[in-house]
TILOGU-78471 format. One record per residue (C-alpha): residue in one letter; x, y, z; residue number from 0. Coordinates in steps of 0.1 Angstrom, whole numbers. Example, Ala and Ser with C-alpha at 12.3 -4.5 7.8 and 13.67 -1.06 7.14 Angstrom:
+----+-------+-------+-------+-----+
| aa |     x |     y |     z |   i |
+----+-------+-------+-------+-----+
|  A |   123 |   -45 |    78 |   0 |
|  S |   137 |   -11 |    71 |   1 |
+----+-------+-------+-------+-----+
//
This chain:
+----+-------+-------+-------+-----+
| aa |     x |     y |     z |   i |
+----+-------+-------+-------+-----+
|  M |  1036 |   867 |   977 |   0 |
|  K |  1047 |   890 |   949 |   1 |
|  Q |  1081 |   905 |   956 |   2 |
|  R |  1083 |   943 |   954 |   3 |
|  G |  1109 |   960 |   931 |   4 |
|  V |  1134 |   986 |   942 |   5 |
|  E |  1111 |  1014 |   933 |   6 |
|  E |  1085 |  1002 |   959 |   7 |
|  E |  1110 |   992 |   987 |   8 |
|  H |  1100 |  1023 |  1007 |   9 |
|  L |  1063 |  1014 |  1009 |  10 |
|  G |  1067 |   994 |  1042 |  11 |
|  I |  1034 |   982 |  1055 |  12 |
|  L |  1013 |   998 |  1027 |  13 |
|  G |   993 |   977 |  1004 |  14 |
|  P |   999 |   977 |   966 |  15 |
|  I |   996 |  1010 |   947 |  16 |
|  I |   964 |  1012 |   927 |  17 |
|  R |   968 |  1034 |   896 |  18 |
|  A |   944 |  1050 |   871 |  19 |
|  A |   938 |  1080 |   850 |  20 |
|  V |   907 |  1102 |   847 |  21 |
|  G |   881 |  1084 |   826 |  22 |
|  D |   894 |  1049 |   835 |  23 |
|  R |   875 |  1021 |   852 |  24 |
|  I |   894 |  1003 |   881 |  25 |
|  V |   889 |   966 |   885 |  26 |
|  V |   904 |   950 |   917 |  27 |
|  H |   903 |   913 |   922 |  28 |
|  F |   904 |   908 |   960 |  29 |
|  K |   910 |   876 |   980 |  30 |
|  N |   908 |   876 |  1017 |  31 |
|  N |   936 |   856 |  1032 |  32 |
|  T |   932 |   869 |  1067 |  33 |
|  R |   913 |   852 |  1096 |  34 |
|  F |   888 |   881 |  1097 |  35 |
|  P |   861 |   896 |  1073 |  36 |
|  A |   879 |   922 |  1052 |  37 |
|  S |   872 |   947 |  1025 |  38 |
|  I |   887 |   975 |  1004 |  39 |
|  H |   870 |  1009 |  1007 |  40 |
|  P |   883 |  1036 |   983 |  41 |
|  H |   884 |  1073 |   987 |  42 |
|  G |   881 |  1097 |   958 |  43 |
|  V |   867 |  1074 |   931 |  44 |
|  L |   831 |  1066 |   922 |  45 |
|  Y |   814 |  1034 |   933 |  46 |
|  T |   781 |  1018 |   938 |  47 |
|  K |   769 |  1003 |   971 |  48 |
|  A |   779 |   968 |   960 |  49 |
|  H |   816 |   980 |   956 |  50 |
|  E |   819 |  1003 |   985 |  51 |
|  G |   836 |   978 |  1008 |  52 |
|  A |   817 |   990 |  1039 |  53 |
|  A |   792 |   970 |  1058 |  54 |
|  H |   755 |   981 |  1057 |  55 |
|  S |   723 |   969 |  1073 |  56 |
|  H |   702 |   950 |  1048 |  57 |
|  T |   666 |   942 |  1040 |  58 |
|  A |   654 |   910 |  1025 |  59 |
|  S |   649 |   927 |   991 |  60 |
|  D |   683 |   943 |   990 |  61 |
|  N |   702 |   931 |   959 |  62 |
|  H |   735 |   948 |   968 |  63 |
|  K |   747 |   922 |   993 |  64 |
|  P |   774 |   919 |  1005 |  65 |
|  D |   787 |   955 |   999 |  66 |
|  G |   822 |   942 |   990 |  67 |
|  V |   827 |   928 |  1025 |  68 |
|  V |   845 |   894 |  1021 |  69 |
|  A |   845 |   865 |  1045 |  70 |
|  S |   878 |   848 |  1054 |  71 |
|  G |   889 |   828 |  1024 |  72 |
|  G |   864 |   845 |  1001 |  73 |
|  E |   868 |   867 |   970 |  74 |
|  H |   853 |   898 |   955 |  75 |
|  T |   858 |   919 |   924 |  76 |
|  Y |   855 |   957 |   930 |  77 |
|  I |   847 |   980 |   902 |  78 |
|  W |   853 |  1018 |   906 |  79 |
|  E |   849 |  1046 |   881 |  80 |
|  V |   874 |  1075 |   879 |  81 |
|  P |   854 |  1107 |   871 |  82 |
|  E |   871 |  1140 |   865 |  83 |
|  R |   866 |  1152 |   900 |  84 |
|  A |   887 |  1122 |   912 |  85 |
|  G |   917 |  1135 |   893 |  86 |
|  P |   940 |  1166 |   896 |  87 |
|  G |   925 |  1200 |   897 |  88 |
|  K |   937 |  1230 |   878 |  89 |
|  N |   963 |  1239 |   905 |  90 |
|  D |   974 |  1203 |   911 |  91 |
|  P |  1003 |  1185 |   896 |  92 |
|  S |   996 |  1158 |   869 |  93 |
|  S |   988 |  1131 |   896 |  94 |
|  I |   973 |  1132 |   930 |  95 |
|  V |   969 |  1106 |   958 |  96 |
|  W |   939 |  1091 |   976 |  97 |
|  I |   937 |  1063 |  1000 |  98 |
|  Y |   920 |  1029 |  1004 |  99 |
|  H |   915 |  1009 |  1036 | 100 |
|  G |   896 |   981 |  1052 | 101 |
|  H |   861 |   992 |  1064 | 102 |
|  V |   845 |   962 |  1081 | 103 |
|  D |   856 |   977 |  1114 | 104 |
|  E |   875 |  1008 |  1102 | 105 |
|  P |   896 |  1016 |  1133 | 106 |
|  A |   905 |   979 |  1138 | 107 |
|  D |   912 |   973 |  1101 | 108 |
|  T |   934 |  1003 |  1095 | 109 |
|  N |   953 |   998 |  1128 | 110 |
|  A |   960 |   963 |  1117 | 111 |
|  G |   977 |   977 |  1085 | 112 |
|  L |   949 |   973 |  1059 | 113 |
|  I |   957 |  1005 |  1041 | 114 |
|  G |   972 |  1016 |  1008 | 115 |
|  P |   974 |  1044 |   981 | 116 |
|  I |   954 |  1052 |   950 | 117 |
|  I |   972 |  1074 |   925 | 118 |
|  I |   951 |  1092 |   899 | 119 |
|  A |   967 |  1109 |   869 | 120 |
|  R |   953 |  1136 |   847 | 121 |
|  K |   938 |  1122 |   815 | 122 |
|  G |   966 |  1119 |   789 | 123 |
|  Y |   994 |  1121 |   815 | 124 |
|  A |   998 |  1085 |   824 | 125 |
|  K |  1024 |  1061 |   811 | 126 |
|  Q |  1014 |  1025 |   802 | 127 |
|  D |  1020 |  1014 |   837 | 128 |
|  G |   998 |  1042 |   851 | 129 |
|  A |  1025 |  1063 |   865 | 130 |
|  P |  1026 |  1100 |   856 | 131 |
|  R |  1048 |  1106 |   826 | 132 |
|  D |  1062 |  1140 |   837 | 133 |
|  V |  1081 |  1126 |   867 | 134 |
|  D |  1111 |  1102 |   871 | 135 |
|  R |  1104 |  1088 |   905 | 136 |
|  E |  1076 |  1087 |   931 | 137 |
|  F |  1076 |  1082 |   968 | 138 |
|  I |  1046 |  1076 |   991 | 139 |
|  S |  1047 |  1083 |  1029 | 140 |
|  L |  1019 |  1075 |  1053 | 141 |
|  F |  1023 |  1095 |  1086 | 142 |
|  T |  1002 |  1080 |  1113 | 143 |
|  V |  1001 |  1065 |  1148 | 144 |
|  F |   992 |  1028 |  1145 | 145 |
|  D |   972 |  1020 |  1177 | 146 |
|  E |   979 |   984 |  1183 | 147 |
|  N |   954 |   985 |  1212 | 148 |
|  A |   927 |   988 |  1185 | 149 |
|  S |   942 |   963 |  1161 | 150 |
|  L |   924 |   931 |  1150 | 151 |
|  H |   954 |   912 |  1163 | 152 |
|  L |   953 |   925 |  1199 | 153 |
|  G |   938 |   892 |  1212 | 154 |
|  T |   965 |   871 |  1195 | 155 |
|  N |   993 |   894 |  1206 | 156 |
|  L |   981 |   893 |  1242 | 157 |
|  S |   980 |   855 |  1242 | 158 |
|  A |  1017 |   855 |  1233 | 159 |
|  C |  1027 |   885 |  1256 | 160 |
|  S |  1050 |   882 |  1285 | 161 |
|  G |  1055 |   906 |  1313 | 162 |
|  S |  1031 |   935 |  1320 | 163 |
|  C |  1004 |   930 |  1294 | 164 |
|  D |   972 |   944 |  1310 | 165 |
|  P |   952 |   960 |  1281 | 166 |
|  E |   936 |   984 |  1307 | 167 |
|  D |   970 |   997 |  1319 | 168 |
|  E |   978 |  1032 |  1306 | 169 |
|  D |  1015 |  1024 |  1303 | 170 |
|  F |  1008 |   993 |  1283 | 171 |
|  Q |   984 |  1012 |  1260 | 172 |
|  E |  1010 |  1039 |  1255 | 173 |
|  R |  1036 |  1014 |  1244 | 174 |
|  N |  1012 |  1001 |  1218 | 175 |
|  L |  1011 |  1035 |  1200 | 176 |
|  M |  1034 |  1032 |  1170 | 177 |
|  H |  1044 |  1066 |  1156 | 178 |
|  G |  1059 |  1059 |  1122 | 179 |
|  I |  1061 |  1064 |  1085 | 180 |
|  N |  1047 |  1035 |  1064 | 181 |
|  G |  1045 |  1015 |  1096 | 182 |
|  L |  1082 |  1018 |  1104 | 183 |
|  V |  1091 |  1034 |  1137 | 184 |
|  Y |  1129 |  1031 |  1143 | 185 |
|  S |  1143 |  1053 |  1114 | 186 |
|  N |  1147 |  1021 |  1094 | 187 |
|  N |  1128 |  1033 |  1062 | 188 |
|  Q |  1145 |  1020 |  1031 | 189 |
|  G |  1143 |  1029 |   994 | 190 |
|  Y |  1141 |  1067 |   996 | 191 |
|  L |  1168 |  1070 |   970 | 192 |
|  M |  1169 |  1094 |   941 | 193 |
|  R |  1195 |  1108 |   916 | 194 |
|  K |  1205 |  1144 |   913 | 195 |
|  G |  1184 |  1161 |   886 | 196 |
|  E |  1155 |  1136 |   887 | 197 |
|  R |  1119 |  1149 |   888 | 198 |
|  V |  1105 |  1135 |   920 | 199 |
|  R |  1069 |  1135 |   932 | 200 |
|  W |  1063 |  1128 |   969 | 201 |
|  Y |  1028 |  1118 |   980 | 202 |
|  I |  1021 |  1125 |  1017 | 203 |
|  L |   992 |  1107 |  1035 | 204 |
|  G |   979 |  1115 |  1070 | 205 |
|  M |   958 |  1092 |  1091 | 206 |
|  G |   950 |  1087 |  1128 | 207 |
|  T |   925 |  1104 |  1151 | 208 |
|  E |   914 |  1140 |  1154 | 209 |
|  V |   943 |  1148 |  1177 | 210 |
|  D |   970 |  1136 |  1153 | 211 |
|  L |   988 |  1164 |  1135 | 212 |
|  H |  1017 |  1152 |  1113 | 213 |
|  S |  1045 |  1176 |  1102 | 214 |
|  P |  1066 |  1162 |  1074 | 215 |
|  H |  1100 |  1180 |  1070 | 216 |
|  W |  1126 |  1179 |  1043 | 217 |
|  H |  1162 |  1187 |  1051 | 218 |
|  G |  1178 |  1208 |  1024 | 219 |
|  A |  1146 |  1213 |  1004 | 220 |
|  T |  1118 |  1239 |  1005 | 221 |
|  L |  1081 |  1238 |   994 | 222 |
|  L |  1060 |  1265 |   978 | 223 |
|  H |  1025 |  1263 |   994 | 224 |
|  N |   999 |  1290 |   986 | 225 |
|  G |  1027 |  1314 |   978 | 226 |
|  N |  1047 |  1308 |  1010 | 227 |
|  R |  1081 |  1291 |  1011 | 228 |
|  L |  1082 |  1263 |  1037 | 229 |
|  D |  1104 |  1234 |  1047 | 230 |
|  V |  1077 |  1217 |  1067 | 231 |
|  T |  1040 |  1212 |  1060 | 232 |
|  E |  1012 |  1200 |  1083 | 233 |
|  V |   989 |  1171 |  1073 | 234 |
|  L |   957 |  1163 |  1092 | 235 |
|  P |   942 |  1128 |  1094 | 236 |
|  A |   926 |  1117 |  1061 | 237 |
|  C |   943 |  1145 |  1042 | 238 |
|  Y |   968 |  1140 |  1014 | 239 |
|  Q |   994 |  1161 |   997 | 240 |
|  D |  1013 |  1158 |   964 | 241 |
|  T |  1048 |  1175 |   966 | 242 |
|  G |  1072 |  1178 |   936 | 243 |
|  Y |  1107 |  1189 |   934 | 244 |
|  A |  1140 |  1182 |   916 | 245 |
|  A |  1161 |  1160 |   937 | 246 |
|  R |  1190 |  1175 |   957 | 247 |
|  C |  1182 |  1211 |   949 | 248 |
|  K |  1160 |  1238 |   963 | 249 |
|  R |  1137 |  1243 |   933 | 250 |
|  C |  1103 |  1230 |   944 | 251 |
|  L |  1069 |  1230 |   928 | 252 |
|  D |  1036 |  1238 |   944 | 253 |
|  V |  1021 |  1216 |   971 | 254 |
|  S |   984 |  1208 |   965 | 255 |
|  L |   960 |  1195 |   991 | 256 |
|  P |   931 |  1174 |   981 | 257 |
|  C |   913 |  1168 |  1014 | 258 |
|  Q |   883 |  1146 |  1022 | 259 |
+----+-------+-------+-------+-----+
//
């Protein structure tokens, strides 16, 4: 397994960052090392049915099998285009965030942790490694409630469970709801380190069900959102925000909200 560098230490359970600029073509070589069928379904970018990563019903004449759904031990190469609409708008910063996730069984896949970020930079604003050239540091935070009752691994976990492990019991179900940031739930997030004066862009992702409302808050920093000065912002499931500010000061840039 590839070891993450210091700049990615904060990512926790998230999959690797996929980067591109407007006008690029993204090519992802995917190998399924899990015990289950798996896929990568991207938001924001342009794809054909063969590279959607979502299961479909087929006819005998359908030439697009298998939609990017990969059997255990199998491989697939995804090809996605990055049109202008996938990149930052006129009121956005130089890069915005989208999300990718498993889509064989979307609730089970995402609650098992098959999820990660796609960062798209404005054309001409990406460094050689794909990161936006007008910031010094980036952070990505996924706010969600991982429901382990819906995870692909529930059966395996139950077989090793001791004590009260009735999947129909409401208390047991409640204990399996993990409210966290990047999958970490006990204030043990690491790697959110920056230096005074650095230009920092913070990408906020929201997932969960229709009842989940996430409210990220920054101590000692404020945000400018639609002309209003805030120190907390609300993120609904499947919505993403891109927040910029100079570290350790109260000068903040606009918050943009590309939402799907």
